[in-house]
PyMOL Python script that loads the backbone (N, CA, C, O; Angstrom):
from pymol import cmd

cmd.read_pdbstr("""\
ATOM      1  N   MET A   1      21.058  19.454   1.441  1.00  0.00           N
ATOM      2  CA  MET A   1      20.015  18.307   1.669  1.00  0.00           C
ATOM      3  C   MET A   1      18.672  18.689   1.476  1.00  0.00           C
ATOM      4  O   MET A   1      17.950  17.736   1.185  1.00  0.00           O
ATOM      5  N   ASN A   2      18.040  19.917   1.555  1.00  0.00           N
ATOM      6  CA  ASN A   2      17.008  19.725   1.071  1.00  0.00           C
ATOM      7  C   ASN A   2      16.603  18.884  -0.284  1.00  0.00           C
ATOM      8  O   ASN A   2      15.636  18.143  -0.460  1.00  0.00           O
ATOM      9  N   LYS A   3      17.727  19.268  -1.233  1.00  0.00           N
ATOM     10  CA  LYS A   3      17.145  18.709  -2.758  1.00  0.00           C
ATOM     11  C   LYS A   3      17.428  17.391  -2.077  1.00  0.00           C
ATOM     12  O   LYS A   3      16.334  16.828  -2.100  1.00  0.00           O
ATOM     13  N   VAL A   4      18.110  16.757  -1.609  1.00  0.00           N
ATOM     14  CA  VAL A   4      18.282  15.250  -1.224  1.00  0.00           C
ATOM     15  C   VAL A   4      17.167  14.454  -1.302  1.00  0.00           C
ATOM     16  O   VAL A   4      16.641  13.734  -2.151  1.00  0.00           O
ATOM     17  N   ILE A   5      16.843  14.982   0.467  1.00  0.00           N
ATOM     18  CA  ILE A   5      15.628  15.131   0.665  1.00  0.00           C
ATOM     19  C   ILE A   5      13.758  14.726  -0.155  1.00  0.00           C
ATOM     20  O   ILE A   5      12.926  13.858   0.112  1.00  0.00           O
ATOM     21  N   ALA A   6      13.775  15.545  -0.896  1.00  0.00           N
ATOM     22  CA  ALA A   6      13.267  16.328  -2.382  1.00  0.00           C
ATOM     23  C   ALA A   6      12.965  14.931  -3.093  1.00  0.00           C
ATOM     24  O   ALA A   6      12.011  14.173  -3.266  1.00  0.00           O
ATOM     25  N   PHE A   7      15.086  15.077  -3.583  1.00  0.00           N
ATOM     26  CA  PHE A   7      14.857  13.699  -4.283  1.00  0.00           C
ATOM     27  C   PHE A   7      14.183  12.189  -4.204  1.00  0.00           C
ATOM     28  O   PHE A   7      13.380  11.489  -4.821  1.00  0.00           O
ATOM     29  N   ASN A   8      15.072  12.145  -2.990  1.00  0.00           N
ATOM     30  CA  ASN A   8      14.455  10.924  -2.638  1.00  0.00           C
ATOM     31  C   ASN A   8      12.555  11.002  -2.230  1.00  0.00           C
ATOM     32  O   ASN A   8      11.892   9.994  -2.474  1.00  0.00           O
ATOM     33  N   LYS A   9      12.099  11.817  -1.834  1.00  0.00           N
ATOM     34  CA  LYS A   9      10.194  11.732  -1.794  1.00  0.00           C
ATOM     35  C   LYS A   9       9.568  11.352  -2.504  1.00  0.00           C
ATOM     36  O   LYS A   9       8.544  10.693  -2.326  1.00  0.00           O
ATOM     37  N   LEU A  10      10.490  11.993  -4.364  1.00  0.00           N
ATOM     38  CA  LEU A  10      10.036  12.078  -5.695  1.00  0.00           C
ATOM     39  C   LEU A  10      10.048  10.308  -5.984  1.00  0.00           C
ATOM     40  O   LEU A  10       9.049   9.727  -6.409  1.00  0.00           O
ATOM     41  N   LEU A  11      11.471   9.539  -5.643  1.00  0.00           N
ATOM     42  CA  LEU A  11      11.435   8.499  -5.447  1.00  0.00           C
ATOM     43  C   LEU A  11      10.578   7.754  -5.129  1.00  0.00           C
ATOM     44  O   LEU A  11       9.730   7.333  -5.916  1.00  0.00           O
ATOM     45  N   LEU A  12      10.645   7.458  -3.916  1.00  0.00           N
ATOM     46  CA  LEU A  12       9.514   6.916  -2.727  1.00  0.00           C
ATOM     47  C   LEU A  12       7.497   7.275  -3.204  1.00  0.00           C
ATOM     48  O   LEU A  12       6.560   6.535  -2.904  1.00  0.00           O
ATOM     49  N   LEU A  13       7.427   8.389  -3.854  1.00  0.00           N
ATOM     50  CA  LEU A  13       6.513   8.546  -4.628  1.00  0.00           C
ATOM     51  C   LEU A  13       5.856   8.048  -5.961  1.00  0.00           C
ATOM     52  O   LEU A  13       4.699   7.930  -6.363  1.00  0.00           O
ATOM     53  N   GLY A  14       7.584   7.718  -6.663  1.00  0.00           N
ATOM     54  CA  GLY A  14       7.177   7.334  -7.600  1.00  0.00           C
ATOM     55  C   GLY A  14       7.649   5.704  -7.863  1.00  0.00           C
ATOM     56  O   GLY A  14       7.820   5.101  -8.923  1.00  0.00           O
ATOM     57  N   PHE A  15       7.753   5.357  -6.768  1.00  0.00           N
ATOM     58  CA  PHE A  15       7.637   3.458  -6.408  1.00  0.00           C
ATOM     59  C   PHE A  15       6.081   3.473  -6.207  1.00  0.00           C
ATOM     60  O   PHE A  15       5.311   2.957  -7.017  1.00  0.00           O
ATOM     61  N   TRP A  16       5.478   4.437  -4.464  1.00  0.00           N
ATOM     62  CA  TRP A  16       4.446   4.100  -4.308  1.00  0.00           C
ATOM     63  C   TRP A  16       3.210   4.178  -5.568  1.00  0.00           C
ATOM     64  O   TRP A  16       2.227   3.437  -5.578  1.00  0.00           O
ATOM     65  N   LEU A  17       3.407   4.900  -6.276  1.00  0.00           N
ATOM     66  CA  LEU A  17       2.989   4.833  -7.905  1.00  0.00           C
ATOM     67  C   LEU A  17       2.883   3.305  -8.197  1.00  0.00           C
ATOM     68  O   LEU A  17       1.893   2.614  -7.956  1.00  0.00           O
ATOM     69  N   VAL A  18       4.049   2.885  -8.750  1.00  0.00           N
ATOM     70  CA  VAL A  18       4.556   1.231  -9.001  1.00  0.00           C
ATOM     71  C   VAL A  18       3.871   0.621  -8.529  1.00  0.00           C
ATOM     72  O   VAL A  18       3.382  -0.138  -9.366  1.00  0.00           O
ATOM     73  N   PHE A  19       3.359   0.413  -7.271  1.00  0.00           N
ATOM     74  CA  PHE A  19       3.095  -0.625  -6.480  1.00  0.00           C
ATOM     75  C   PHE A  19       1.351  -0.579  -6.346  1.00  0.00           C
ATOM     76  O   PHE A  19       0.669  -1.602  -6.309  1.00  0.00           O
ATOM     77  N   THR A  20       0.909   0.532  -6.296  1.00  0.00           N
ATOM     78  CA  THR A  20      -0.618   0.931  -6.582  1.00  0.00           C
ATOM     79  C   THR A  20      -1.208   0.059  -7.997  1.00  0.00           C
ATOM     80  O   THR A  20      -2.155  -0.722  -8.085  1.00  0.00           O
ATOM     81  N   VAL A  21      -0.270   0.522  -8.996  1.00  0.00           N
ATOM     82  CA  VAL A  21      -0.326  -0.382  -9.957  1.00  0.00           C
ATOM     83  C   VAL A  21      -0.311  -1.534  -9.533  1.00  0.00           C
ATOM     84  O   VAL A  21      -1.112  -1.877  -8.663  1.00  0.00           O
ATOM     85  N   ASN A  22       0.319  -2.122  -9.891  1.00  0.00           N
ATOM     86  CA  ASN A  22       1.468  -3.515  -9.336  1.00  0.00           C
ATOM     87  C   ASN A  22       0.090  -4.366  -8.817  1.00  0.00           C
ATOM     88  O   ASN A  22       0.038  -5.537  -9.192  1.00  0.00           O
ATOM     89  N   ILE A  23      -0.849  -3.940  -8.114  1.00  0.00           N
ATOM     90  CA  ILE A  23      -2.153  -4.693  -7.029  1.00  0.00           C
ATOM     91  C   ILE A  23      -3.121  -4.714  -8.180  1.00  0.00           C
ATOM     92  O   ILE A  23      -3.744  -5.771  -8.277  1.00  0.00           O
ATOM     93  N   PHE A  24      -3.462  -3.538  -9.318  1.00  0.00           N
ATOM     94  CA  PHE A  24      -4.431  -3.896  -9.975  1.00  0.00           C
ATOM     95  C   PHE A  24      -4.355  -4.332 -11.202  1.00  0.00           C
ATOM     96  O   PHE A  24      -5.357  -4.819 -11.724  1.00  0.00           O
ATOM     97  N   MET A  25      -2.761  -4.208 -12.114  1.00  0.00           N
ATOM     98  CA  MET A  25      -2.549  -4.457 -13.265  1.00  0.00           C
ATOM     99  C   MET A  25      -0.972  -5.007 -12.843  1.00  0.00           C
ATOM    100  O   MET A  25       0.005  -4.262 -12.918  1.00  0.00           O
ATOM    101  N   PRO A  26      -0.887  -6.527 -12.359  1.00  0.00           N
ATOM    102  CA  PRO A  26       0.940  -7.208 -11.979  1.00  0.00           C
ATOM    103  C   PRO A  26       1.877  -6.461 -13.341  1.00  0.00           C
ATOM    104  O   PRO A  26       1.437  -6.119 -14.438  1.00  0.00           O
ATOM    105  N   LEU A  27       3.094  -6.377 -12.891  1.00  0.00           N
ATOM    106  CA  LEU A  27       3.803  -5.866 -13.987  1.00  0.00           C
ATOM    107  C   LEU A  27       4.143  -7.564 -14.327  1.00  0.00           C
ATOM    108  O   LEU A  27       3.604  -8.423 -13.630  1.00  0.00           O
ATOM    109  N   ALA A  28       4.825  -7.842 -15.148  1.00  0.00           N
ATOM    110  CA  ALA A  28       5.411  -9.082 -16.402  1.00  0.00           C
ATOM    111  C   ALA A  28       6.253  -9.850 -15.365  1.00  0.00           C
ATOM    112  O   ALA A  28       6.650  -9.414 -14.285  1.00  0.00           O
ATOM    113  N   GLY A  29       6.458 -11.117 -15.910  1.00  0.00           N
ATOM    114  CA  GLY A  29       8.058 -11.679 -14.519  1.00  0.00           C
ATOM    115  C   GLY A  29       7.098 -12.368 -12.685  1.00  0.00           C
ATOM    116  O   GLY A  29       6.133 -12.837 -12.082  1.00  0.00           O
ATOM    117  N   ALA A  30       8.692 -11.761 -12.740  1.00  0.00           N
ATOM    118  CA  ALA A  30       9.124 -11.628 -11.385  1.00  0.00           C
ATOM    119  C   ALA A  30       8.739 -10.272 -10.678  1.00  0.00           C
ATOM    120  O   ALA A  30       8.465 -10.304  -9.478  1.00  0.00           O
ATOM    121  N   ALA A  31       8.711  -9.271 -11.262  1.00  0.00           N
ATOM    122  CA  ALA A  31       8.886  -7.974 -11.282  1.00  0.00           C
ATOM    123  C   ALA A  31       7.267  -8.187 -10.152  1.00  0.00           C
ATOM    124  O   ALA A  31       7.300  -7.506  -9.127  1.00  0.00           O
ATOM    125  N   ASP A  32       6.607  -8.639 -10.259  1.00  0.00           N
ATOM    126  CA  ASP A  32       5.381  -8.381  -9.640  1.00  0.00           C
ATOM    127  C   ASP A  32       5.867  -9.015  -7.958  1.00  0.00           C
ATOM    128  O   ASP A  32       6.260  -8.362  -6.992  1.00  0.00           O
ATOM    129  N   GLN A  33       5.745  -9.883  -8.036  1.00  0.00           N
ATOM    130  CA  GLN A  33       6.142 -10.331  -6.538  1.00  0.00           C
ATOM    131  C   GLN A  33       7.079  -9.344  -6.204  1.00  0.00           C
ATOM    132  O   GLN A  33       6.264  -8.427  -6.106  1.00  0.00           O
ATOM    133  N   TRP A  34       8.684  -8.556  -5.830  1.00  0.00           N
ATOM    134  CA  TRP A  34       9.480  -8.145  -6.059  1.00  0.00           C
ATOM    135  C   TRP A  34       8.684  -6.991  -5.648  1.00  0.00           C
ATOM    136  O   TRP A  34       9.173  -6.493  -4.634  1.00  0.00           O
ATOM    137  N   VAL A  35       7.476  -6.284  -6.120  1.00  0.00           N
ATOM    138  CA  VAL A  35       7.309  -4.856  -6.245  1.00  0.00           C
ATOM    139  C   VAL A  35       6.718  -5.307  -4.845  1.00  0.00           C
ATOM    140  O   VAL A  35       7.066  -4.814  -3.772  1.00  0.00           O
ATOM    141  N   MET A  36       5.862  -6.219  -4.987  1.00  0.00           N
ATOM    142  CA  MET A  36       4.910  -6.433  -3.648  1.00  0.00           C
ATOM    143  C   MET A  36       5.423  -6.411  -2.050  1.00  0.00           C
ATOM    144  O   MET A  36       5.128  -5.902  -0.969  1.00  0.00           O
ATOM    145  N   LEU A  37       6.451  -7.370  -2.693  1.00  0.00           N
ATOM    146  CA  LEU A  37       7.479  -8.011  -1.185  1.00  0.00           C
ATOM    147  C   LEU A  37       8.370  -6.769  -0.346  1.00  0.00           C
ATOM    148  O   LEU A  37       8.841  -6.737   0.791  1.00  0.00           O
ATOM    149  N   ILE A  38       8.358  -5.471  -1.820  1.00  0.00           N
ATOM    150  CA  ILE A  38       9.453  -4.245  -0.987  1.00  0.00           C
ATOM    151  C   ILE A  38       8.199  -3.723  -0.900  1.00  0.00           C
ATOM    152  O   ILE A  38       8.414  -2.714  -0.228  1.00  0.00           O
ATOM    153  N   GLY A  39       6.802  -3.742  -1.177  1.00  0.00           N
ATOM    154  CA  GLY A  39       5.909  -2.489  -0.997  1.00  0.00           C
ATOM    155  C   GLY A  39       5.458  -2.446   1.107  1.00  0.00           C
ATOM    156  O   GLY A  39       5.446  -1.765   2.132  1.00  0.00           O
ATOM    157  N   LEU A  40       5.046  -4.386   0.204  1.00  0.00           N
ATOM    158  CA  LEU A  40       4.558  -3.934   2.041  1.00  0.00           C
ATOM    159  C   LEU A  40       5.711  -4.618   3.364  1.00  0.00           C
ATOM    160  O   LEU A  40       5.397  -4.885   4.524  1.00  0.00           O
ATOM    161  N   ALA A  41       7.331  -4.795   2.591  1.00  0.00           N
ATOM    162  CA  ALA A  41       8.291  -4.709   4.068  1.00  0.00           C
ATOM    163  C   ALA A  41       7.969  -2.924   4.353  1.00  0.00           C
ATOM    164  O   ALA A  41       7.741  -2.342   5.413  1.00  0.00           O
ATOM    165  N   MET A  42       8.076  -2.316   2.733  1.00  0.00           N
ATOM    166  CA  MET A  42       8.050  -0.798   3.485  1.00  0.00           C
ATOM    167  C   MET A  42       6.943   0.342   3.988  1.00  0.00           C
ATOM    168  O   MET A  42       6.907   1.566   4.109  1.00  0.00           O
ATOM    169  N   LEU A  43       5.877  -1.039   4.257  1.00  0.00           N
ATOM    170  CA  LEU A  43       4.495  -0.718   4.724  1.00  0.00           C
ATOM    171  C   LEU A  43       4.755  -0.695   5.981  1.00  0.00           C
ATOM    172  O   LEU A  43       4.563   0.181   6.824  1.00  0.00           O
ATOM    173  N   ILE A  44       5.388  -2.135   6.072  1.00  0.00           N
ATOM    174  CA  ILE A  44       5.558  -2.273   7.454  1.00  0.00           C
ATOM    175  C   ILE A  44       5.635  -1.304   8.726  1.00  0.00           C
ATOM    176  O   ILE A  44       4.943  -0.888   9.656  1.00  0.00           O
ATOM    177  N   VAL A  45       7.420  -1.173   7.958  1.00  0.00           N
ATOM    178  CA  VAL A  45       8.891  -0.818   8.697  1.00  0.00           C
ATOM    179  C   VAL A  45       8.334   1.050   9.020  1.00  0.00           C
ATOM    180  O   VAL A  45       8.710   1.685  10.005  1.00  0.00           O
ATOM    181  N   HIS A  46       7.425   1.592   7.958  1.00  0.00           N
ATOM    182  CA  HIS A  46       6.477   2.619   8.134  1.00  0.00           C
ATOM    183  C   HIS A  46       5.799   3.309   9.455  1.00  0.00           C
ATOM    184  O   HIS A  46       5.956   4.304  10.162  1.00  0.00           O
ATOM    185  N   LEU A  47       4.986   2.216   9.353  1.00  0.00           N
ATOM    186  CA  LEU A  47       3.957   2.014  10.159  1.00  0.00           C
ATOM    187  C   LEU A  47       4.593   2.002  11.817  1.00  0.00           C
ATOM    188  O   LEU A  47       4.081   2.619  12.751  1.00  0.00           O
ATOM    189  N   ILE A  48       5.801   1.158  11.898  1.00  0.00           N
ATOM    190  CA  ILE A  48       6.641   0.650  13.537  1.00  0.00           C
ATOM    191  C   ILE A  48       7.316   2.059  13.005  1.00  0.00           C
ATOM    192  O   ILE A  48       7.546   2.323  14.185  1.00  0.00           O
ATOM    193  N   GLU A  49       7.657   2.800  12.552  1.00  0.00           N
ATOM    194  CA  GLU A  49       8.481   3.752  11.995  1.00  0.00           C
ATOM    195  C   GLU A  49       7.520   4.922  13.090  1.00  0.00           C
ATOM    196  O   GLU A  49       8.055   5.587  13.977  1.00  0.00           O
ATOM    197  N   PHE A  50       5.762   4.959  12.701  1.00  0.00           N
ATOM    198  CA  PHE A  50       5.262   6.131  12.829  1.00  0.00           C
ATOM    199  C   PHE A  50       4.797   5.510  14.106  1.00  0.00           C
ATOM    200  O   PHE A  50       4.399   6.600  14.517  1.00  0.00           O
ATOM    201  N   PHE A  51       4.433   4.512  15.322  1.00  0.00           N
ATOM    202  CA  PHE A  51       4.845   4.432  16.273  1.00  0.00           C
ATOM    203  C   PHE A  51       5.633   5.025  17.519  1.00  0.00           C
ATOM    204  O   PHE A  51       5.426   5.841  18.417  1.00  0.00           O
ATOM    205  N   VAL A  52       6.804   4.049  17.026  1.00  0.00           N
ATOM    206  CA  VAL A  52       7.997   4.366  17.548  1.00  0.00           C
ATOM    207  C   VAL A  52       8.443   6.125  18.012  1.00  0.00           C
ATOM    208  O   VAL A  52       9.067   6.412  19.033  1.00  0.00           O
ATOM    209  N   MET A  53       7.810   7.391  16.710  1.00  0.00           N
ATOM    210  CA  MET A  53       8.569   8.335  16.659  1.00  0.00           C
ATOM    211  C   MET A  53       6.376   9.688  17.178  1.00  0.00           C
ATOM    212  O   MET A  53       6.486  10.906  17.317  1.00  0.00           O
ATOM    213  N   ARG A  54       5.277   9.159  17.284  1.00  0.00           N
ATOM    214  CA  ARG A  54       4.240   9.709  17.604  1.00  0.00           C
ATOM    215  C   ARG A  54       4.731  10.369  18.349  1.00  0.00           C
ATOM    216  O   ARG A  54       4.745  11.591  18.204  1.00  0.00           O
ATOM    217  N   LYS A  55       5.474   9.543  19.729  1.00  0.00           N
ATOM    218  CA  LYS A  55       4.995  10.952  21.007  1.00  0.00           C
ATOM    219  C   LYS A  55       6.024  11.479  21.010  1.00  0.00           C
ATOM    220  O   LYS A  55       6.093  11.998  22.124  1.00  0.00           O
ATOM    221  N   ARG A  56       7.426  11.826  20.160  1.00  0.00           N
ATOM    222  CA  ARG A  56       7.744  13.226  19.262  1.00  0.00           C
ATOM    223  C   ARG A  56       6.810  14.075  18.665  1.00  0.00           C
ATOM    224  O   ARG A  56       6.181  15.104  18.911  1.00  0.00           O
ATOM    225  N   LEU A  57       7.009  12.994  17.522  1.00  0.00           N
ATOM    226  CA  LEU A  57       5.321  14.274  16.255  1.00  0.00           C
ATOM    227  C   LEU A  57       4.466  15.448  17.615  1.00  0.00           C
ATOM    228  O   LEU A  57       4.563  16.651  17.857  1.00  0.00           O
ATOM    229  N   GLN A  58       3.617  14.233  18.262  1.00  0.00           N
ATOM    230  CA  GLN A  58       2.859  14.584  19.035  1.00  0.00           C
ATOM    231  C   GLN A  58       3.452  16.025  19.773  1.00  0.00           C
ATOM    232  O   GLN A  58       2.852  17.096  19.678  1.00  0.00           O
ATOM    233  N   SER A  59       4.780  15.844  20.547  1.00  0.00           N
ATOM    234  CA  SER A  59       5.413  17.046  20.862  1.00  0.00           C
ATOM    235  C   SER A  59       5.352  18.100  20.155  1.00  0.00           C
ATOM    236  O   SER A  59       5.092  19.226  20.581  1.00  0.00           O
ATOM    237  N   HIS A  60       5.616  17.763  18.913  1.00  0.00           N
ATOM    238  CA  HIS A  60       5.840  19.164  17.905  1.00  0.00           C
ATOM    239  C   HIS A  60       4.586  19.494  17.544  1.00  0.00           C
ATOM    240  O   HIS A  60       4.305  20.457  16.830  1.00  0.00           O
ATOM    241  N   GLY A  61       3.633  18.545  18.123  1.00  0.00           N
ATOM    242  CA  GLY A  61       2.410  19.828  16.946  1.00  0.00           C
ATOM    243  C   GLY A  61       1.762  18.248  15.536  1.00  0.00           C
ATOM    244  O   GLY A  61       0.710  18.352  14.905  1.00  0.00           O
ATOM    245  N   HIS A  62       2.368  17.475  15.457  1.00  0.00           N
ATOM    246  CA  HIS A  62       2.399  16.894  13.682  1.00  0.00           C
ATOM    247  C   HIS A  62       1.879  15.228  14.376  1.00  0.00           C
ATOM    248  O   HIS A  62       2.496  14.196  14.109  1.00  0.00           O
ATOM    249  N   SER A  63       0.564  15.276  15.343  1.00  0.00           N
ATOM    250  CA  SER A  63      -0.067  14.314  15.475  1.00  0.00           C
ATOM    251  C   SER A  63      -1.521  13.878  14.816  1.00  0.00           C
ATOM    252  O   SER A  63      -2.194  12.934  15.228  1.00  0.00           O
ATOM    253  N   GLY A  64      -1.887  14.769  13.685  1.00  0.00           N
ATOM    254  CA  GLY A  64      -2.822  14.236  13.343  1.00  0.00           C
ATOM    255  C   GLY A  64      -2.306  12.941  11.838  1.00  0.00           C
ATOM    256  O   GLY A  64      -1.286  12.395  11.418  1.00  0.00           O
ATOM    257  N   LEU A  65      -4.311  13.020  11.401  1.00  0.00           N
ATOM    258  CA  LEU A  65      -4.033  11.516   9.781  1.00  0.00           C
ATOM    259  C   LEU A  65      -3.014  12.200   9.098  1.00  0.00           C
ATOM    260  O   LEU A  65      -2.032  11.561   8.722  1.00  0.00           O
ATOM    261  N   MET A  66      -3.109  13.501   8.863  1.00  0.00           N
ATOM    262  CA  MET A  66      -2.109  13.805   8.019  1.00  0.00           C
ATOM    263  C   MET A  66      -1.279  13.636   7.852  1.00  0.00           C
ATOM    264  O   MET A  66      -0.754  13.726   6.742  1.00  0.00           O
ATOM    265  N   ASN A  67      -0.428  13.114   9.475  1.00  0.00           N
ATOM    266  CA  ASN A  67       0.440  13.184   9.488  1.00  0.00           C
ATOM    267  C   ASN A  67       1.448  11.486   9.372  1.00  0.00           C
ATOM    268  O   ASN A  67       2.450  10.982   8.864  1.00  0.00           O
ATOM    269  N   PHE A  68       0.525  11.257  10.069  1.00  0.00           N
ATOM    270  CA  PHE A  68       0.156   9.357  10.110  1.00  0.00           C
ATOM    271  C   PHE A  68       0.717   8.990   8.626  1.00  0.00           C
ATOM    272  O   PHE A  68       1.617   8.190   8.366  1.00  0.00           O
ATOM    273  N   ALA A  69      -0.537  10.289   7.135  1.00  0.00           N
ATOM    274  CA  ALA A  69      -0.048   9.520   5.901  1.00  0.00           C
ATOM    275  C   ALA A  69       1.295   9.800   5.423  1.00  0.00           C
ATOM    276  O   ALA A  69       1.791   9.014   4.616  1.00  0.00           O
ATOM    277  N   TRP A  70       1.768  10.536   5.707  1.00  0.00           N
ATOM    278  CA  TRP A  70       3.057  10.781   5.059  1.00  0.00           C
ATOM    279  C   TRP A  70       3.916  10.488   5.681  1.00  0.00           C
ATOM    280  O   TRP A  70       5.079  10.737   5.364  1.00  0.00           O
ATOM    281  N   VAL A  71       3.539   9.825   6.825  1.00  0.00           N
ATOM    282  CA  VAL A  71       5.336   8.623   7.143  1.00  0.00           C
ATOM    283  C   VAL A  71       4.789   7.433   7.056  1.00  0.00           C
ATOM    284  O   VAL A  71       5.370   6.411   7.420  1.00  0.00           O
ATOM    285  N   MET A  72       3.607   7.462   6.559  1.00  0.00           N
ATOM    286  CA  MET A  72       3.448   6.050   5.680  1.00  0.00           C
ATOM    287  C   MET A  72       4.334   6.268   4.178  1.00  0.00           C
ATOM    288  O   MET A  72       5.371   5.675   3.882  1.00  0.00           O
ATOM    289  N   LEU A  73       3.839   6.967   3.605  1.00  0.00           N
ATOM    290  CA  LEU A  73       4.030   7.861   2.179  1.00  0.00           C
ATOM    291  C   LEU A  73       5.656   7.829   2.045  1.00  0.00           C
ATOM    292  O   LEU A  73       6.158   7.058   1.228  1.00  0.00           O
ATOM    293  N   PHE A  74       6.694   8.896   3.066  1.00  0.00           N
ATOM    294  CA  PHE A  74       8.199   9.209   2.821  1.00  0.00           C
ATOM    295  C   PHE A  74       8.242   8.956   4.595  1.00  0.00           C
ATOM    296  O   PHE A  74       8.991   9.725   5.197  1.00  0.00           O
ATOM    297  N   GLY A  75       7.551   8.023   5.350  1.00  0.00           N
ATOM    298  CA  GLY A  75       8.966   7.563   6.136  1.00  0.00           C
ATOM    299  C   GLY A  75       9.790   8.789   6.823  1.00  0.00           C
ATOM    300  O   GLY A  75       9.191   9.854   6.969  1.00  0.00           O
ATOM    301  N   LEU A  76      10.901   8.697   7.172  1.00  0.00           N
ATOM    302  CA  LEU A  76      11.684   9.531   8.197  1.00  0.00           C
ATOM    303  C   LEU A  76      12.128  10.828   7.409  1.00  0.00           C
ATOM    304  O   LEU A  76      12.453  11.892   7.934  1.00  0.00           O
ATOM    305  N   PHE A  77      12.072  10.474   5.671  1.00  0.00           N
ATOM    306  CA  PHE A  77      12.152  11.435   4.830  1.00  0.00           C
ATOM    307  C   PHE A  77      10.652  13.014   5.093  1.00  0.00           C
ATOM    308  O   PHE A  77      10.746  14.217   4.849  1.00  0.00           O
ATOM    309  N   TYR A  78       9.481  12.200   5.655  1.00  0.00           N
ATOM    310  CA  TYR A  78       9.082  13.365   6.616  1.00  0.00           C
ATOM    311  C   TYR A  78       9.070  14.030   7.812  1.00  0.00           C
ATOM    312  O   TYR A  78       8.978  15.233   8.059  1.00  0.00           O
ATOM    313  N   TRP A  79       9.162  13.205   8.419  1.00  0.00           N
ATOM    314  CA  TRP A  79       9.160  13.626  10.217  1.00  0.00           C
ATOM    315  C   TRP A  79      11.046  13.823  10.672  1.00  0.00           C
ATOM    316  O   TRP A  79      11.124  14.052  11.879  1.00  0.00           O
ATOM    317  N   LYS A  80      12.143  13.791  10.144  1.00  0.00           N
ATOM    318  CA  LYS A  80      13.038  13.944  10.156  1.00  0.00           C
ATOM    319  C   LYS A  80      13.413  15.350  10.246  1.00  0.00           C
ATOM    320  O   LYS A  80      14.068  15.797  11.188  1.00  0.00           O
ATOM    321  N   PRO A  81      12.903  16.198   9.044  1.00  0.00           N
ATOM    322  CA  PRO A  81      12.918  17.765   9.099  1.00  0.00           C
ATOM    323  C   PRO A  81      12.703  18.060  10.334  1.00  0.00           C
ATOM    324  O   PRO A  81      13.307  18.740  11.164  1.00  0.00           O
ATOM    325  N   LEU A  82      11.157  17.067  10.337  1.00  0.00           N
ATOM    326  CA  LEU A  82      10.134  18.568  11.634  1.00  0.00           C
ATOM    327  C   LEU A  82      10.343  18.397  12.309  1.00  0.00           C
ATOM    328  O   LEU A  82       9.788  19.153  13.107  1.00  0.00           O
ATOM    329  N   LEU A  83      11.544  17.064  13.200  1.00  0.00           N
ATOM    330  CA  LEU A  83      12.052  17.252  14.149  1.00  0.00           C
ATOM    331  C   LEU A  83      13.189  18.060  14.106  1.00  0.00           C
ATOM    332  O   LEU A  83      13.622  18.154  15.254  1.00  0.00           O
ATOM    333  N   ARG A  84      13.899  18.711  13.284  1.00  0.00           N
ATOM    334  CA  ARG A  84      14.979  19.767  13.473  1.00  0.00           C
ATOM    335  C   ARG A  84      14.610  20.689  13.543  1.00  0.00           C
ATOM    336  O   ARG A  84      15.400  21.507  14.014  1.00  0.00           O
ATOM    337  N   ASP A  85      13.728  21.021  13.292  1.00  0.00           N
ATOM    338  CA  ASP A  85      13.283  22.417  13.122  1.00  0.00           C
ATOM    339  C   ASP A  85      13.076  22.853  14.546  1.00  0.00           C
ATOM    340  O   ASP A  85      12.694  23.997  14.792  1.00  0.00           O
TER     341      ASP A  85
END
""", "prot")
cmd.dss("prot")
cmd.show_as("cartoon", "prot")
cmd.util.cbc("prot")
cmd.orient("prot")
C-alpha cells in the first residue's frame, strides 16, 4: 500500500509541476484550460479537506504551516497515513 501512496504522490507532484508551468507558459490548444480548471478545482478541494481534517491533524500533532502545504500538495495521500498510525 505504501508503494501505491508513493506512486500517487509522485503523480500529484507531476501534475502540480505541469500546473505551475502552465501558469507561466500556457500549453497549446485546450489543454491549458483543462489543466487550469482541474488545478483550481484540486486546490479548492484540498483547502476544504484541510479545514475539515484540521482538528484531527492537530490532535495528532500535525497542525503547522508545513502540514498545510503537504495537504495542499497531496491531500489525503498525506494525512490519511498520519492518522492511521
